[in-house]
C-alpha positions in Angstrom: 147.7 69.1 20.0 144.8 71.3 20.4 143.6 72.8 23.7 140.3 70.9 23.8 142.0 67.5 23.5 140.9 66.9 19.9 143.2 67.2 16.9 142.4 69.3 13.9 141.3 66.4 11.8 138.8 65.5 14.5 140.6 62.4 16.1 140.8 62.2 19.9 144.2 63.0 21.5 143.3 62.4 25.1 141.0 59.9 26.8 137.8 61.5 27.9 137.8 59.2 31.0 141.3 59.2 32.3 143.1 61.8 30.3 145.7 59.5 28.8 147.1 60.4 25.4 145.7 58.5 22.4 146.9 57.9 19.0 144.9 59.6 16.2 141.8 57.6 15.3 142.1 55.4 18.4 138.6 54.4 19.6 139.6 52.7 22.9 141.9 53.9 25.6 144.9 51.5 26.3 145.0 52.8 29.9 141.4 52.4 31.1 139.9 50.6 28.2 137.2 53.3 27.9 135.5 53.5 24.5 136.0 56.9 22.9 133.0 58.5 21.0 133.0 61.6 19.0 129.6 63.2 19.8 130.1 65.6 17.0 129.7 62.8 14.5 126.2 62.3 15.7 125.2 65.9 15.4 124.6 66.0 11.7 122.0 63.2 12.1 120.2 65.1 14.8 120.3 68.2 12.7 118.7 66.5 9.8 115.9 65.3 12.0 115.2 68.8 13.2 115.3 70.1 9.7 112.8 67.5 8.5 110.6 68.3 11.5 110.6 72.0 10.7 109.8 71.2 7.0 106.9 69.0 8.1 105.4 71.7 10.3 105.7 74.3 7.5 104.0 72.0 5.1 101.1 71.5 7.5 100.8 75.3 8.0 100.8 75.9 4.2 98.3 73.1 3.7 95.8 74.7 6.1 96.3 78.2 4.8 96.0 77.3 1.1 93.6 74.4 1.4 91.0 75.8 -1.0 93.7 76.4 -3.6 95.5 73.0 -3.4 92.3 70.8 -3.1 91.7 70.6 -6.9 95.2 69.3 -7.4 95.1 66.8 -4.5 91.7 65.4 -5.4 93.0 63.1 -8.3 95.5 61.5 -6.0 93.5 61.5 -2.8 89.9 61.4 -4.1 87.8 60.4 -1.1 89.4 63.0 1.3 88.5 65.9 -1.0 85.3 64.5 -2.4 82.3 66.9 -2.4 80.3 64.1 -0.5 82.7 64.4 2.4 82.3 68.1 2.3 78.6 67.9 2.4 78.7 65.6 5.4 80.9 68.1 7.3 78.6 70.9 6.3 75.6 69.1 7.7 77.5 68.3 10.9 78.3 72.0 11.5 74.6 72.9 10.9 73.3 70.4 13.4 72.8 71.9 16.9 72.5 68.4 18.6 75.9 67.5 17.2 77.6 70.8 18.2 76.6 70.4 21.8 79.1 67.7 22.6 81.7 69.1 20.1 81.6 72.8 20.9 83.0 75.4 18.6 86.0 75.4 16.1 85.0 72.1 14.7 87.7 70.5 12.5 87.7 67.2 10.7 90.6 64.7 10.5 92.7 64.4 7.4 92.2 60.6 7.0 88.9 59.4 5.6 88.2 55.6 5.5 85.9 54.2 3.0 85.1 54.2 -0.7 83.2 56.0 -3.5 82.3 53.7 -6.4 80.5 54.3 -9.7 78.9 51.4 -11.4 78.1 53.3 -14.5 77.2 56.9 -15.5 74.1 56.9 -13.4 74.6 54.5 -10.5 77.0 54.4 -7.6 77.6 53.7 -3.9 79.7 55.3 -1.2 80.6 54.7 2.4 83.1 56.5 4.6 84.0 57.5 8.1 86.2 60.3 9.5 86.9 61.8 12.9 86.0 65.3 14.0 87.2 67.5 16.9 85.8 70.6 18.6 86.6 72.8 21.6 84.6 70.5 23.9 85.1 67.0 22.6 85.7 64.6 19.7 83.7 62.1 17.7 83.3 60.4 14.3 81.0 60.7 11.4 79.7 57.7 9.4 77.9 58.0 6.0 76.3 55.8 3.4 75.2 57.1 0.0 73.7 55.9 -3.2 73.7 57.5 -6.6 70.7 57.2 -8.8 70.4 59.0 -12.1 73.6 60.9 -11.3 72.3 62.2 -8.0 73.9 61.2 -4.7 71.6 60.7 -1.8 72.5 60.0 1.8 70.8 56.9 3.3 72.8 57.2 6.5 74.6 60.1 8.1 75.4 59.6 11.8 77.6 61.5 14.2 79.0 59.4 17.1 80.4 61.6 19.9 83.0 60.1 22.2 80.6 60.6 25.1 76.9 60.6 24.4 74.2 59.2 22.1 74.6 59.1 18.3 73.0 62.0 16.4 71.2 61.5 13.1 72.6 64.3 10.9 69.8 63.8 8.3 67.5 65.6 10.8 68.8 69.1 10.7 67.8 70.9 13.9 67.9 74.3 12.3 65.4 73.4 9.6 62.1 75.3 9.9 59.2 73.1 11.1 57.4 71.3 8.2 53.9 72.5 7.5 51.3 69.9 7.3 49.7 69.7 3.9 46.5 68.2 2.7 46.8 65.4 0.1 43.5 64.5 -1.6 44.6 60.8 -1.9 44.9 57.8 0.2 48.1 55.8 0.3 48.0 52.0 0.4 51.1 50.0 1.3 51.0 46.6 -0.4 53.3 43.9 1.0 54.5 41.8 -2.0 55.3 38.3 -0.9 56.1 37.1 2.6 57.8 39.8 4.5 59.5 39.8 7.9 58.3 42.3 10.5 59.3 45.7 8.9 57.3 47.8 11.2 54.7 48.6 8.5 51.9 48.6 11.1 53.5 51.6 12.8 53.7 53.8 9.6 50.0 54.9 9.4 50.1 56.6 12.8 53.5 58.1 12.2 52.7 59.7 8.8 49.3 60.8 10.1 50.9 62.7 13.0 53.9 63.9 11.0 52.4 64.9 7.7 48.6 64.4 8.0 48.6 61.6 5.5 46.1 58.8 5.3 47.9 55.5 5.0 46.5 52.0 5.0 48.5 48.8 5.2 46.8 46.1 3.1 47.2 42.3 3.4 50.2 40.8 1.5 49.7 39.5 -2.0 51.7 36.4 -3.0 54.4 36.4 -5.6 53.8 34.8 -8.9 56.4 33.1 -11.2 56.1 35.9 -13.8 57.4 38.4 -11.2 60.6 36.6 -10.5 63.7 36.5 -12.7 65.4 33.3 -11.5 68.6 33.6 -13.5 69.2 37.0 -12.0 67.8 36.2 -8.6 65.7 39.4 -8.7 62.2 40.6 -9.0 61.0 42.5 -12.0 59.6 45.9 -11.1 57.2 46.2 -14.0 55.7 42.8 -13.2 55.2 43.8 -9.6 53.1 46.8 -10.8 51.1 44.6 -13.1 50.6 42.1 -10.2 49.2 44.8 -7.9 46.9 46.1 -10.7 45.5 42.6 -11.3 45.1 41.7 -7.6 43.7 45.1 -6.6 41.7 46.3 -9.6 39.4 48.6 -7.7 42.1 50.6 -6.0 44.3 50.5 -9.1 41.6 52.3 -11.1 40.8 54.8 -8.3 42.4 58.2 -9.1 42.4 59.1 -5.4 44.4 56.0 -4.4 48.2 55.5 -4.5 49.5 51.9 -4.3 53.0 51.4 -3.0 54.4 47.9 -3.2 56.7 46.8 -0.4 59.3 44.0 -0.8 62.5 43.1 1.0 63.9 41.3 -2.2 66.2 42.8 -4.8 64.6 43.9 -8.0 65.4 45.7 -11.3 63.7 47.5 -14.1 63.5 45.5 -17.3 63.3 48.6 -19.5 66.4 50.2 -17.9 70.0 48.9 -17.9 70.3 49.1 -14.1 71.8 46.4 -11.9 69.1 47.1 -9.3 66.4 49.5 -8.3 64.1 50.4 -5.4 
């Protein structure tokens, strides 16, 4: 019998409750009916948990230190997290003074990015994603929408939503130099094609006049004609819209100092290009 009450093979020799002698391997004391537990049997499991926790911490440290080097290898298996589009969104966030006010310094983005990046063909695609960001003063989230046309990705929406405060449009970079007004020797005419809901067209002339010094006129809508519509596809034909405006507005169409811009809220496509849609 060993001095600590446990035999060399690890079996209990004395009850931990009343001190009565036990047969090797006995799990219950015949004197007090106390269940005997060998706490040393549980220690390997606890040790494994600690080991895995240490390994996890080391992996996170290595991932942050060597992030630029491991990104090319992780991109094929975790594409959206390491996509250049996400990196561009983060870069714009860090350059925007209005976004940094509620965030503070040391801005970091979360590892998990929700959303998708899809390519329809070699020229067209769409993307939408959301991820969290954290700074020294607060946290928030970034939402983005993009479209790819002719192999060029363009943001249509890039919003920072702080936990406390109003959303910030990251497409308006606060550190950009003020735009200089330029003189355009042409008048721009907005032509509603078909019946449109209230799209705020009447507010555009004043906005562009004050912002860029442009002369913009909103014309009365011109009705759609059957030749403009592709019923099987449920879309309008871009080339036919141009022809329609030239026929309905011949004076302006021939004026070299006039620019006609057709406005429609319906889906359309180019007949001469193999695109599913256009705008």
